[in-house]
C-alpha positions in Angstrom: 88.4 108.6 116.7 84.7 108.2 116.5 83.6 111.4 114.8 85.1 114.2 112.8 83.2 117.2 111.4 83.8 120.6 110.0 81.4 123.5 110.4 82.4 126.8 108.8 81.6 128.8 111.9 83.0 126.4 114.4 85.9 124.8 112.5 87.1 121.2 113.0 85.7 119.0 115.7 87.2 115.6 116.6 85.6 113.1 119.0 87.8 110.3 120.2 87.4 107.5 122.7 89.8 106.4 125.4 89.0 102.7 125.3 90.9 102.0 128.5 88.8 104.4 130.5 85.6 104.2 128.4 85.3 108.0 128.0 84.9 110.2 125.0 86.6 113.6 124.5 86.2 116.4 121.9 89.0 118.5 120.6 89.0 121.3 118.0 92.3 121.1 116.1 93.5 123.4 113.3 94.4 120.4 111.1 93.7 116.7 110.9 96.1 114.4 109.0 94.3 111.1 108.1 97.2 108.7 107.5 95.4 105.6 108.4 95.7 103.6 105.2 93.7 102.5 102.2 90.7 101.4 104.3 90.7 104.7 106.2 88.2 104.9 109.0 88.7 108.7 109.0 87.7 108.8 105.3 84.6 106.7 106.0 83.6 109.2 108.8 84.2 112.2 106.6 82.8 110.8 103.3 80.6 107.8 104.1 79.2 107.5 100.5 82.6 107.6 98.9 83.5 104.2 97.3 87.1 103.3 96.9 87.2 100.5 94.2 90.0 98.1 93.9 92.8 99.7 91.9 94.0 96.5 90.3 97.4 96.1 91.9 99.1 94.5 94.8 102.2 95.6 96.6 104.8 93.3 98.2 107.5 94.8 100.5 110.5 93.4 102.1 113.3 94.6 104.3 116.8 93.1 104.7 119.1 94.1 107.5 122.4 95.6 106.4 124.3 92.9 108.2 122.8 90.3 105.9 123.9 92.0 102.7 127.4 91.8 101.2 129.6 94.9 101.2 129.7 94.7 97.4 125.8 94.9 97.2 125.7 97.8 99.7 128.3 99.8 97.6 126.3 99.0 94.4 122.9 100.1 95.9 124.2 103.1 97.9 122.5 106.4 96.8 120.5 104.8 94.0 117.0 103.6 93.4 116.1 101.2 90.6 113.0 100.1 88.8 112.7 97.0 86.5 109.7 96.8 84.2 108.1 93.4 83.6 105.1 92.5 81.6 102.2 93.7 83.8 104.3 94.7 86.8 107.6 96.2 87.9 110.1 95.9 90.7 111.4 98.9 92.7 114.4 98.8 95.0 116.0 101.4 97.2 118.2 101.5 100.4 116.8 102.7 103.8 119.1 104.9 105.7 117.4 103.9 109.0 116.0 100.5 109.6 113.5 99.5 112.3 114.6 97.6 115.3 112.1 94.8 114.9 112.3 93.7 118.5 111.5 97.1 120.0 109.6 98.6 117.1 111.7 101.7 117.1 113.6 103.4 114.3 117.4 103.2 115.0 120.4 104.5 113.2 
């Protein structure tokens, strides 16, 4: 996406570029969902003066395949989420029902 705008009379307008063909197209959607992360390019297009200061925290994530976890651990964690508070931080744990297939990049049951 290279441009997004809203004009009351015309509504939303999105311009995006097909990088393979080198051509730009414009669409007029009813809704745009900008789910492109903390350093959102869409946010920068919509609100170029908006500053997003560092929030003061860091997130670490990890995923373990079910086959690598003992049955006892699976039974303990099933249907719960937990949070441990530490000085200046905390740990959150929960079970994913579906895990990604890391080779294909797909979500599998």
